GUMI-136005 format. One line per field, with one value per residue: residue in one letter; chain; z, y, x of N, C-alpha, C in turn. Coordinates in nm, 2 decimals, padded with zeros to 4 digits. Layout:
% GUMI-136005
residuo = (A;...)
cadena = (A;...)
n.z = (Z;...)
n.y = (Y;...)
n.x = (X;...)
ca.z = (Z;...)
ca.y = (Y;...)
ca.x = (X;...)
c.z = (Z;...)
c.y = (Y;...)
c.x = (X;...)
This chain:
% GUMI-136005
residuo = (M;T;A;D;A;T;G;P;T;D;P;A;G;P;N;D;R;R;L;A;G;L;A;R;F;N;A;A;P;F;L;V;A;E;A;A;L;L;E;C;C;G;S;T;R;W;A;H;R;M;A;S;Y;R;P;Y;P;D;L;D;S;L;L;A;A;S;D;E;A;G;Y;D;L;S;P;T;D;V;A;E;A;L;A;G;E;A;A;P;S;L;H;E;D;A;P;H;A;A;R;L;A;L;H;A;A;H;A;A;Y;V;T;K;F;G;H;P;F;V;I;C;L;D;G;H;R;P;S;H;H;V;D;Q;V;L;A;G;I;R;A;R;L;A;H;D;E;D;E;E;R;S;L;T;A;E;E;M;R;R;L;A;R;E;R;I;I;E;L;V;T;A;P;S;P;G;T;A;P;D;T;G;A;G;S;E;T;P;S;P;S;V;A;D;R;L;P;L)
cadena = (A;A;A;A;A;A;A;A;A;A;A;A;A;A;A;A;A;A;A;A;A;A;A;A;A;A;A;A;A;A;A;A;A;A;A;A;A;A;A;A;A;A;A;A;A;A;A;A;A;A;A;A;A;A;A;A;A;A;A;A;A;A;A;A;A;A;A;A;A;A;A;A;A;A;A;A;A;A;A;A;A;A;A;A;A;A;A;A;A;A;A;A;A;A;A;A;A;A;A;A;A;A;A;A;A;A;A;A;A;A;A;A;A;A;A;A;A;A;A;A;A;A;A;A;A;A;A;A;A;A;A;A;A;A;A;A;A;A;A;A;A;A;A;A;A;A;A;A;A;A;A;A;A;A;A;A;A;A;A;A;A;A;A;A;A;A;A;A;A;A;A;A;A;A;A;A;A;A;A;A;A;A;A;A;A;A;A;A;A;A;A;A;A;A;A;A)
n.z = (-01.54;-01.85;-02.08;-02.36;-02.66;-02.64;-02.38;-02.04;-02.00;-01.90;-01.71;-01.60;-01.64;-01.74;-01.52;-01.30;-01.29;-01.23;-00.97;-00.84;-00.88;-00.74;-00.49;-00.45;-00.46;-00.23;-00.03;-00.05;00.09;00.25;00.14;-00.11;-00.23;-00.24;-00.40;-00.64;-00.69;-00.72;-00.98;-01.12;-01.06;-01.01;-00.77;-00.45;-00.22;-00.31;-00.37;-00.12;00.03;-00.12;-00.08;00.19;00.24;00.19;00.28;-00.05;-00.14;-00.40;-00.75;-00.84;-00.61;-00.56;-00.78;-00.75;-00.51;-00.61;-00.79;-00.61;-00.44;-00.64;-00.70;-00.48;-00.50;-00.45;-00.63;-00.61;-00.57;-00.81;-00.98;-00.90;-00.98;-01.25;-01.31;-01.32;-01.55;-01.88;-02.19;-02.47;-02.71;-03.01;-03.16;-03.26;-03.53;-03.64;-03.89;-03.98;-04.02;-03.87;-03.62;-03.59;-03.61;-03.38;-03.18;-03.21;-03.16;-02.90;-02.77;-02.81;-02.65;-02.39;-02.36;-02.34;-02.12;-01.93;-01.85;-01.92;-02.18;-02.12;-02.18;-02.18;-02.35;-02.36;-02.52;-02.77;-03.07;-03.09;-03.34;-03.39;-03.20;-03.23;-03.40;-03.23;-03.01;-03.13;-03.23;-02.98;-02.85;-03.02;-03.00;-02.73;-02.69;-02.73;-02.50;-02.20;-01.90;-01.66;-01.76;-01.89;-01.68;-01.53;-01.71;-01.75;-01.49;-01.49;-01.70;-01.58;-01.37;-01.52;-01.64;-01.42;-01.34;-01.56;-01.54;-01.29;-01.34;-01.52;-01.36;-01.17;-01.32;-01.45;-01.55;-01.32;-01.19;-01.39;-01.56;-01.89;-02.06;-02.14;-02.46;-02.62;-02.86;-02.93;-02.70;-02.53;-02.47;-02.14;-02.02;-01.92;-01.74;-01.55;-01.50;-01.38;-01.11;-00.87;-00.76;-00.62)
n.y = (03.05;03.04;03.15;03.08;03.09;02.83;02.77;02.75;02.67;02.39;02.44;02.26;01.98;01.63;01.48;01.66;01.69;01.43;01.39;01.59;01.49;01.24;01.34;01.47;01.24;01.09;01.27;01.29;01.26;00.95;00.82;00.94;00.88;00.60;00.57;00.67;00.48;00.26;00.30;00.23;-00.04;-00.26;-00.40;-00.40;-00.48;-00.46;-00.19;-00.07;-00.17;-00.06;00.22;00.23;00.19;00.42;00.69;00.68;00.66;00.71;00.67;00.42;00.26;00.27;00.14;-00.11;-00.19;-00.21;-00.42;-00.63;-00.63;-00.70;-00.96;-01.09;-01.11;-01.28;-01.53;-01.44;-01.16;-01.10;-01.15;-00.96;-00.73;-00.77;-00.75;-00.48;-00.40;-00.27;-00.40;-00.44;-00.17;00.02;00.34;00.53;00.61;00.40;00.14;-00.04;-00.32;-00.38;-00.32;-00.51;-00.75;-00.73;-00.73;-00.98;-01.15;-01.08;-01.16;-01.44;-01.49;-01.41;-01.59;-01.83;-01.79;-01.63;-01.37;-01.02;-00.96;-00.87;-00.67;-00.53;-00.26;-00.10;00.04;-00.01;00.14;00.35;00.32;00.06;-00.08;-00.22;-00.44;-00.57;-00.63;-00.80;-01.01;-01.09;-01.19;-01.40;-01.57;-01.63;-01.76;-02.02;-02.11;-02.31;-02.30;-02.25;-02.16;-01.93;-01.79;-01.73;-01.57;-01.36;-01.24;-01.15;-00.96;-00.78;-00.68;-00.55;-00.36;-00.21;-00.10;00.07;00.24;00.36;00.50;00.68;00.81;00.93;01.09;01.27;01.60;01.88;02.00;02.25;02.29;02.25;01.94;01.80;01.84;01.76;01.60;01.27;01.24;01.17;01.28;01.25;01.02;01.14;00.99;00.86;01.05;01.27;01.21;01.30;01.57;01.78)
n.x = (-01.22;-01.39;-01.64;-01.84;-02.05;-02.15;-02.16;-02.02;-01.67;-01.46;-01.18;-01.02;-00.81;-00.83;-00.72;-00.73;-01.00;-01.08;-00.97;-01.12;-01.38;-01.36;-01.32;-01.57;-01.73;-01.64;-01.71;-01.98;-02.32;-02.42;-02.65;-02.67;-02.43;-02.46;-02.69;-02.59;-02.40;-02.56;-02.65;-02.43;-02.39;-02.65;-02.68;-02.79;-02.65;-02.38;-02.36;-02.41;-02.19;-01.98;-02.03;-02.00;-01.73;-01.60;-01.37;-01.21;-00.87;-00.77;-00.85;-00.78;-00.79;-01.06;-01.16;-01.04;-01.17;-01.43;-01.40;-01.34;-01.57;-01.75;-01.67;-01.75;-02.02;-02.33;-02.52;-02.79;-02.75;-02.63;-02.84;-03.02;-02.88;-02.87;-03.14;-03.19;-03.07;-03.09;-03.23;-03.01;-03.01;-03.07;-03.01;-03.28;-03.26;-03.13;-03.08;-03.37;-03.35;-03.12;-03.21;-03.42;-03.27;-03.11;-03.31;-03.43;-03.21;-03.15;-03.39;-03.38;-03.16;-03.25;-03.46;-03.32;-03.14;-03.27;-03.23;-03.14;-02.90;-02.57;-02.29;-01.97;-01.86;-01.63;-01.35;-01.43;-01.54;-01.83;-01.96;-01.92;-02.06;-02.31;-02.24;-02.06;-02.23;-02.42;-02.25;-02.15;-02.38;-02.46;-02.23;-02.23;-02.47;-02.41;-02.31;-02.31;-02.53;-02.38;-02.13;-02.21;-02.32;-02.09;-01.94;-02.12;-02.12;-01.86;-01.87;-02.05;-01.90;-01.70;-01.86;-01.94;-01.70;-01.64;-01.86;-01.82;-01.58;-01.68;-01.86;-01.69;-01.52;-01.67;-01.75;-01.77;-02.08;-02.23;-02.02;-01.88;-01.84;-01.52;-01.42;-01.22;-00.99;-01.08;-01.23;-01.55;-01.88;-01.99;-02.24;-02.55;-02.69;-02.53;-02.33;-02.44;-02.50;-02.38;-02.45;-02.30)
ca.z = (-01.63;-01.96;-02.14;-02.50;-02.70;-02.61;-02.23;-01.97;-02.03;-01.78;-01.73;-01.54;-01.72;-01.69;-01.39;-01.20;-01.28;-01.16;-00.83;-00.79;-00.88;-00.63;-00.36;-00.44;-00.43;-00.10;00.06;-00.07;00.19;00.22;00.05;-00.24;-00.29;-00.26;-00.52;-00.76;-00.71;-00.78;-01.12;-01.17;-01.05;-00.95;-00.65;-00.32;-00.13;-00.37;-00.36;00.02;00.07;-00.18;-00.01;00.33;00.25;00.16;00.15;-00.12;-00.16;-00.54;-00.84;-00.85;-00.49;-00.58;-00.88;-00.68;-00.42;-00.70;-00.83;-00.49;-00.41;-00.75;-00.69;-00.36;-00.52;-00.46;-00.74;-00.59;-00.59;-00.96;-01.04;-00.87;-01.06;-01.39;-01.32;-01.34;-01.68;-01.99;-02.31;-02.57;-02.81;-03.11;-03.18;-03.34;-03.67;-03.69;-03.99;-03.93;-04.02;-03.76;-03.49;-03.58;-03.58;-03.24;-03.10;-03.22;-03.10;-02.75;-02.73;-02.80;-02.53;-02.27;-02.36;-02.29;-01.99;-01.83;-01.80;-02.03;-02.22;-02.08;-02.24;-02.16;-02.48;-02.36;-02.61;-02.90;-03.12;-03.09;-03.46;-03.39;-03.09;-03.27;-03.44;-03.11;-02.93;-03.20;-03.22;-02.84;-02.82;-03.10;-02.94;-02.59;-02.69;-02.74;-02.37;-02.10;-01.80;-01.57;-01.83;-01.92;-01.55;-01.49;-01.80;-01.72;-01.37;-01.53;-01.77;-01.48;-01.30;-01.61;-01.66;-01.30;-01.34;-01.66;-01.49;-01.18;-01.40;-01.58;-01.24;-01.10;-01.41;-01.51;-01.52;-01.21;-01.24;-01.44;-01.66;-02.01;-02.07;-02.22;-02.60;-02.70;-02.95;-02.87;-02.58;-02.56;-02.37;-02.04;-02.02;-01.80;-01.65;-01.45;-01.48;-01.29;-00.99;-00.75;-00.79;-00.51)
ca.y = (02.99;03.13;03.11;03.12;03.07;02.70;02.76;02.76;02.56;02.33;02.46;02.15;01.87;01.50;01.44;01.74;01.65;01.30;01.42;01.66;01.39;01.15;01.41;01.48;01.11;01.06;01.36;01.29;01.19;00.81;00.78;01.00;00.79;00.47;00.58;00.68;00.35;00.17;00.33;00.16;-00.19;-00.26;-00.48;-00.32;-00.51;-00.41;-00.04;-00.04;-00.20;00.04;00.35;00.22;00.19;00.55;00.75;00.61;00.76;00.73;00.60;00.28;00.20;00.26;00.03;-00.24;-00.22;-00.25;-00.56;-00.72;-00.64;-00.78;-01.11;-01.14;-01.11;-01.41;-01.54;-01.35;-01.03;-01.08;-01.15;-00.82;-00.63;-00.79;-00.70;-00.33;-00.37;-00.26;-00.47;-00.35;-00.11;00.10;00.47;00.52;00.62;00.28;00.07;-00.13;-00.45;-00.40;-00.32;-00.64;-00.85;-00.72;-00.77;-01.13;-01.22;-01.06;-01.24;-01.58;-01.50;-01.41;-01.72;-01.94;-01.76;-01.57;-01.23;-00.94;-00.97;-00.76;-00.67;-00.40;-00.22;00.00;00.01;-00.03;00.27;00.34;00.27;-00.09;-00.15;-00.32;-00.56;-00.63;-00.69;-00.92;-01.12;-01.14;-01.27;-01.52;-01.66;-01.67;-01.85;-02.15;-02.15;-02.37;-02.20;-02.22;-02.08;-01.80;-01.72;-01.67;-01.46;-01.25;-01.18;-01.07;-00.84;-00.69;-00.62;-00.46;-00.24;-00.13;-00.02;00.17;00.34;00.43;00.59;00.79;00.89;01.01;01.18;01.36;01.74;01.93;02.06;02.39;02.30;02.18;01.83;01.82;01.78;01.74;01.49;01.14;01.24;01.16;01.34;01.15;00.99;01.21;00.89;00.84;01.17;01.37;01.15;01.36;01.71;01.85)
ca.x = (-01.32;-01.44;-01.77;-01.87;-02.19;-02.19;-02.16;-01.89;-01.57;-01.40;-01.04;-00.95;-00.78;-00.89;-00.67;-00.79;-01.15;-01.09;-00.95;-01.24;-01.49;-01.34;-01.35;-01.72;-01.79;-01.60;-01.78;-02.13;-02.39;-02.42;-02.76;-02.65;-02.33;-02.52;-02.78;-02.50;-02.34;-02.66;-02.65;-02.31;-02.42;-02.78;-02.69;-02.80;-02.54;-02.26;-02.36;-02.40;-02.05;-01.89;-02.05;-01.95;-01.58;-01.54;-01.32;-01.11;-00.76;-00.75;-00.94;-00.74;-00.84;-01.20;-01.18;-01.01;-01.28;-01.54;-01.38;-01.35;-01.71;-01.81;-01.63;-01.82;-02.17;-02.40;-02.61;-02.90;-02.70;-02.61;-02.97;-03.07;-02.81;-02.92;-03.28;-03.18;-03.00;-03.18;-03.19;-02.94;-03.09;-03.00;-03.07;-03.40;-03.23;-03.06;-03.16;-03.47;-03.30;-03.03;-03.29;-03.49;-03.17;-03.07;-03.42;-03.44;-03.09;-03.17;-03.50;-03.32;-03.07;-03.33;-03.53;-03.22;-03.07;-03.36;-03.20;-03.09;-02.76;-02.48;-02.15;-01.90;-01.81;-01.52;-01.25;-01.49;-01.60;-01.98;-02.01;-01.90;-02.13;-02.41;-02.17;-02.00;-02.34;-02.47;-02.15;-02.14;-02.50;-02.45;-02.13;-02.27;-02.58;-02.36;-02.26;-02.41;-02.57;-02.27;-02.03;-02.27;-02.33;-01.96;-01.91;-02.21;-02.07;-01.74;-01.92;-02.11;-01.78;-01.64;-01.95;-01.94;-01.58;-01.66;-01.96;-01.75;-01.49;-01.76;-01.91;-01.58;-01.45;-01.77;-01.73;-01.85;-02.20;-02.21;-01.91;-01.90;-01.74;-01.40;-01.45;-01.09;-00.98;-01.10;-01.32;-01.69;-01.96;-02.04;-02.38;-02.61;-02.75;-02.43;-02.25;-02.51;-02.54;-02.33;-02.46;-02.26)
c.z = (-01.73;-02.01;-02.28;-02.53;-02.66;-02.46;-02.17;-02.01;-01.89;-01.79;-01.67;-01.64;-01.66;-01.55;-01.28;-01.18;-01.21;-01.01;-00.77;-00.78;-00.77;-00.50;-00.34;-00.40;-00.28;00.00;00.05;00.05;00.15;00.12;-00.09;-00.31;-00.32;-00.38;-00.65;-00.79;-00.77;-00.93;-01.19;-01.17;-00.96;-00.83;-00.53;-00.23;-00.18;-00.34;-00.21;00.07;00.01;-00.11;00.13;00.35;00.22;00.29;00.09;-00.16;-00.31;-00.62;-00.84;-00.73;-00.50;-00.67;-00.83;-00.59;-00.50;-00.74;-00.72;-00.45;-00.51;-00.74;-00.58;-00.38;-00.52;-00.59;-00.73;-00.61;-00.74;-01.02;-01.02;-00.96;-01.21;-01.41;-01.36;-01.48;-01.79;-02.11;-02.40;-02.67;-02.90;-03.11;-03.28;-03.49;-03.72;-03.80;-03.92;-03.92;-03.91;-03.63;-03.48;-03.55;-03.43;-03.15;-03.10;-03.15;-02.94;-02.70;-02.72;-02.68;-02.40;-02.25;-02.30;-02.15;-01.89;-01.78;-01.93;-02.06;-02.18;-02.14;-02.22;-02.30;-02.48;-02.45;-02.75;-02.94;-03.12;-03.23;-03.48;-03.28;-03.13;-03.32;-03.32;-03.03;-03.00;-03.20;-03.08;-02.81;-02.89;-03.04;-02.81;-02.58;-02.70;-02.60;-02.29;-01.99;-01.71;-01.64;-01.86;-01.79;-01.51;-01.58;-01.78;-01.60;-01.40;-01.61;-01.68;-01.41;-01.39;-01.63;-01.54;-01.30;-01.44;-01.61;-01.38;-01.24;-01.46;-01.46;-01.18;-01.19;-01.48;-01.46;-01.40;-01.27;-01.28;-01.53;-01.77;-02.01;-02.16;-02.36;-02.68;-02.78;-02.88;-02.75;-02.62;-02.44;-02.27;-02.05;-01.90;-01.70;-01.53;-01.41;-01.38;-01.16;-00.86;-00.77;-00.67;-00.54)
c.y = (03.09;03.07;03.15;03.09;02.93;02.68;02.76;02.64;02.51;02.35;02.35;02.04;01.74;01.46;01.52;01.71;01.52;01.31;01.49;01.57;01.29;01.21;01.43;01.35;01.07;01.15;01.36;01.22;01.04;00.77;00.83;00.91;00.65;00.47;00.59;00.55;00.24;00.19;00.26;00.01;-00.19;-00.35;-00.39;-00.35;-00.46;-00.26;00.00;-00.06;-00.09;00.18;00.35;00.23;00.32;00.61;00.66;00.70;00.79;00.64;00.45;00.20;00.17;00.15;-00.10;-00.28;-00.27;-00.39;-00.66;-00.74;-00.72;-00.93;-01.17;-01.15;-01.26;-01.41;-01.45;-01.21;-01.00;-01.07;-01.01;-00.72;-00.64;-00.74;-00.55;-00.30;-00.37;-00.35;-00.38;-00.29;-00.02;00.24;00.45;00.54;00.50;00.21;-00.03;-00.27;-00.48;-00.41;-00.46;-00.75;-00.85;-00.77;-00.92;-01.20;-01.20;-01.15;-01.39;-01.59;-01.50;-01.54;-01.83;-01.91;-01.69;-01.44;-01.16;-00.97;-00.85;-00.78;-00.53;-00.37;-00.12;-00.05;-00.01;00.10;00.25;00.29;00.12;-00.16;-00.25;-00.45;-00.64;-00.70;-00.81;-01.04;-01.18;-01.23;-01.40;-01.62;-01.71;-01.76;-02.00;-02.20;-02.23;-02.26;-02.16;-02.13;-01.94;-01.72;-01.65;-01.56;-01.34;-01.17;-01.09;-00.95;-00.74;-00.61;-00.51;-00.33;-00.15;-00.05;00.09;00.28;00.42;00.53;00.71;00.88;00.98;01.11;01.28;01.50;01.78;01.99;02.21;02.40;02.22;02.06;01.87;01.76;01.78;01.62;01.36;01.13;01.23;01.23;01.23;01.14;01.06;01.11;00.86;00.97;01.27;01.32;01.22;01.51;01.80;01.97)
c.x = (-01.37;-01.57;-01.77;-02.01;-02.24;-02.20;-02.02;-01.80;-01.51;-01.24;-00.96;-00.93;-00.84;-00.84;-00.72;-00.93;-01.17;-01.07;-01.07;-01.36;-01.48;-01.37;-01.50;-01.78;-01.76;-01.68;-01.93;-02.20;-02.41;-02.52;-02.74;-02.54;-02.38;-02.61;-02.70;-02.44;-02.44;-02.68;-02.53;-02.33;-02.55;-02.80;-02.69;-02.68;-02.41;-02.25;-02.34;-02.25;-01.96;-01.90;-01.99;-01.80;-01.52;-01.47;-01.21;-01.00;-00.74;-00.85;-00.91;-00.79;-00.99;-01.24;-01.15;-01.11;-01.40;-01.52;-01.40;-01.50;-01.79;-01.79;-01.71;-01.97;-02.22;-02.48;-02.74;-02.87;-02.69;-02.75;-03.04;-03.01;-02.86;-03.06;-03.29;-03.12;-03.11;-03.14;-03.11;-03.03;-03.01;-03.08;-03.18;-03.38;-03.15;-03.14;-03.25;-03.42;-03.21;-03.11;-03.37;-03.39;-03.13;-03.19;-03.44;-03.33;-03.11;-03.28;-03.46;-03.24;-03.15;-03.41;-03.44;-03.18;-03.16;-03.33;-03.14;-02.94;-02.69;-02.35;-02.09;-01.83;-01.70;-01.41;-01.30;-01.56;-01.75;-02.03;-02.00;-01.99;-02.23;-02.35;-02.12;-02.11;-02.39;-02.38;-02.14;-02.26;-02.49;-02.35;-02.17;-02.39;-02.54;-02.31;-02.36;-02.43;-02.46;-02.16;-02.08;-02.28;-02.20;-01.92;-02.00;-02.17;-01.95;-01.78;-01.98;-02.00;-01.72;-01.73;-01.95;-01.81;-01.59;-01.75;-01.90;-01.66;-01.57;-01.82;-01.81;-01.52;-01.54;-01.73;-01.81;-01.97;-02.17;-02.09;-01.94;-01.80;-01.63;-01.43;-01.33;-01.09;-00.99;-01.19;-01.46;-01.76;-02.01;-02.19;-02.44;-02.66;-02.66;-02.36;-02.31;-02.55;-02.49;-02.33;-02.43;-02.17)
């Protein structure tokens, strides 16, 4: 491992980091793993089930278990998970008009459906997120409650998968994230959940 003015570097590639992250997740104390999982999906039953089924042999198995547990969530479990989701927001430097448009669209969505709007934006560039969120809210406002309930549960499953990948592939504590072409710095809200 080498260090420069920006801090230590992570000599491990993404695959090595993924294996190390999965090993940390599998070895974490139950309550630590459960708390980390609650950051991925706010359903207590989902997080408990996922933590109980450890160890997972590989990331694909972990993601498959996440999907299965997500499909088994009751409406009460989904409501609990949604209660922990924040309303979509923009960086404080975003144009005022965009922030107002997002706020108004989200307020209309909450009024109709009674919970925050959720959407998984993996595969979309950050510069396109506001457009994707606004388009998603506008399209989904046309749904009836059953249709939107089903789509919301699917978006929650997709978000859980994305957050689990972030959790497991985060650099080990004390190493800098991989900043190679196309990579993004993991969010500390999920990436720092397994400080082992």
